[in-house]
Structures are given as C-alpha cells and as structure tokens.
C-alpha positions as CSV (number, residue, x, y, z in Angstrom):
1,X,2.8,-23.4,10.6
2,X,2.2,-26.1,12.8
3,X,-1.0,-28.1,12.1
4,X,-3.4,-28.1,15.2
5,X,-4.2,-31.7,16.4
6,X,-7.5,-33.3,14.4
7,X,-7.0,-30.4,11.5
8,X,-7.8,-32.0,8.1
9,X,-4.6,-31.6,5.5
10,X,-4.5,-33.0,2.3
11,X,-1.1,-35.1,2.9
12,X,-1.5,-35.1,6.6
13,X,1.3,-37.8,7.2
14,X,3.9,-35.6,5.2
15,X,2.8,-32.7,6.8
16,X,3.0,-34.3,10.2
17,X,6.7,-35.2,9.5
18,X,7.6,-32.0,7.9
19,X,6.1,-30.6,11.4
20,X,8.2,-32.6,13.5
21,X,11.2,-31.6,11.5
22,X,10.4,-27.8,11.9
23,X,9.1,-27.9,15.5
24,X,12.8,-28.1,17.3
25,X,13.7,-24.7,15.5
26,X,10.3,-23.1,15.5
27,X,9.6,-20.8,18.9
28,X,5.6,-20.4,17.6
29,X,3.8,-19.7,15.0
30,X,0.6,-17.6,14.6
31,X,-2.2,-17.3,12.2
32,X,-5.0,-15.2,11.0
33,X,-7.6,-14.3,8.7
34,X,-7.9,-10.7,7.5
35,X,-10.1,-8.8,5.2
36,X,-8.8,-5.9,2.7
37,X,-10.2,-2.5,4.1
38,X,-10.5,-0.3,0.8
39,X,-11.2,2.8,3.5
40,X,-8.0,2.5,5.2
41,X,-5.6,2.0,2.0
42,X,-4.1,4.5,-0.4
43,X,-3.4,3.5,-3.9
44,X,-3.6,0.1,-3.2
45,X,-3.4,-0.9,-6.8
46,X,0.3,-1.1,-7.5
47,X,2.2,-3.6,-9.7
48,X,2.9,-5.9,-7.2
49,X,5.0,-8.2,-9.2
50,X,7.8,-5.5,-9.4
51,X,7.8,-5.1,-5.7
52,X,10.7,-7.1,-4.0
53,X,9.9,-5.9,-0.3
54,X,7.2,-5.0,2.2
55,X,7.2,-2.7,4.9
56,X,4.6,-4.4,7.2
57,X,3.0,-2.5,10.3
58,X,0.6,-4.0,12.9
59,X,-1.5,-1.5,14.8
60,X,-4.0,-2.7,18.0
61,X,-6.8,-0.3,18.4
62,X,-7.9,-0.1,22.1
63,X,-11.5,-1.0,22.4
64,X,-14.2,1.9,22.2
65,X,-11.4,4.1,20.2
66,X,-12.5,2.9,16.9
67,X,-13.7,6.4,15.9
68,X,-10.5,7.6,17.1
69,X,-8.6,5.2,14.9
70,X,-11.0,5.9,11.9
71,X,-10.3,10.2,12.4
72,X,-6.4,9.6,12.8
73,X,-6.3,7.2,9.6
74,X,-8.1,9.7,7.4
75,X,-5.7,12.6,8.7
76,X,-2.7,10.3,7.8
77,X,-4.5,9.8,4.7
78,X,-5.2,13.1,3.5
79,X,-1.5,14.1,4.3
80,X,0.2,11.3,2.4
81,X,-2.3,11.9,-0.7
82,X,0.4,15.0,-1.6
83,X,3.0,12.4,-2.0
84,X,2.6,10.5,-5.4
85,X,4.6,7.6,-4.8
86,X,2.9,6.9,-1.4
87,X,0.9,3.4,-1.0
88,X,-0.4,0.9,1.0
89,X,-2.9,-1.7,1.7
90,X,-4.8,-2.2,5.0
91,X,-6.3,-5.6,6.4
92,X,-8.4,-5.8,9.2
93,X,-8.6,-9.1,11.4
94,X,-11.7,-11.0,11.4
95,X,-10.2,-14.3,12.9
96,X,-7.5,-15.4,14.8
97,X,-6.2,-11.8,16.2
98,X,-7.8,-9.4,18.5
99,X,-10.5,-7.2,17.7
100,X,-9.0,-3.7,16.3
101,X,-6.0,-5.7,14.6
102,X,-4.8,-3.9,11.4
103,X,-2.0,-4.9,8.8
104,X,-0.7,-2.6,6.9
105,X,1.4,-3.5,4.0
106,X,3.5,-1.1,2.1
107,X,5.1,-2.8,-1.0
108,X,8.8,-1.5,-2.1
109,X,10.6,-1.7,-5.1
110,X,13.9,-1.3,-3.5
111,X,15.2,-1.0,0.1
112,X,16.2,2.7,-0.9
113,X,12.0,3.3,-0.7
114,X,12.1,2.0,2.8
115,X,15.2,4.5,3.6
116,X,13.6,7.2,1.9
117,X,10.4,6.5,3.9
118,X,12.5,6.7,7.1
119,X,13.9,10.0,6.5
120,X,10.9,11.2,5.5
121,X,9.0,10.3,8.9
122,X,11.9,11.5,11.1
123,X,12.7,14.8,9.0
C-alpha cells in the first residue's frame, strides 16, 4: 500500500524506499475499514487455519435501498441454511469505501469447492 504523504509509519524511511520500488509496478491501491456484520453472515465460525482459498464478493447497495438489501440477504440466507457446508462472513464498510459497500468472504478448503459452488449457482 502506498503511504499517503504526512502519514506516520514506524519505519517511514524504509517504507518510503519500499514504496519507491513498488510504485512503478503498481497501478493503484485502495484500503478501507470494514466491520463484521453478524446478521449478514452464515455459519461464519469456520476453522480458518484449514482454509486455503477465499471467494470474495463485493456488493454496493444503492442509496435508499437498505431495506431491499436486507430483505434479499435474509432470503438468500434462508435458502442457503439448507446447505450444511455453506458459510460466509460479511463485512460492511465504515471507512474508505462508499456507503453501502459490503465484502462477503467465503472460505474454501480447495478449489473443488469453488467449482461445486459455481455448478450449484448455475444449475
């Protein structure tokens, strides 16, 4: 991540050298602060140490559509509750991203799980 000018870093000199080396190879970067959203997560307590991959989905909810989003998430969660291995963790942006931004992390033990999820979604 490129350190904004005037920002404190414990090894600012070393960081700036690294930043200078990385900058030519990086198109850009972004950062934000997100908070765990328990009501939008399904069986989030997985053994993360044994997960090797993540499927990460980004959702941006239109302004004044919070209720629609909430209803949709509840509907999806109700459907996926019947699938014992379905699990995901949802985080909501609180800083550094537009209002209504959600990140959904679905941890996977293997890429075969991703293939299975795609087949399930697309029939």
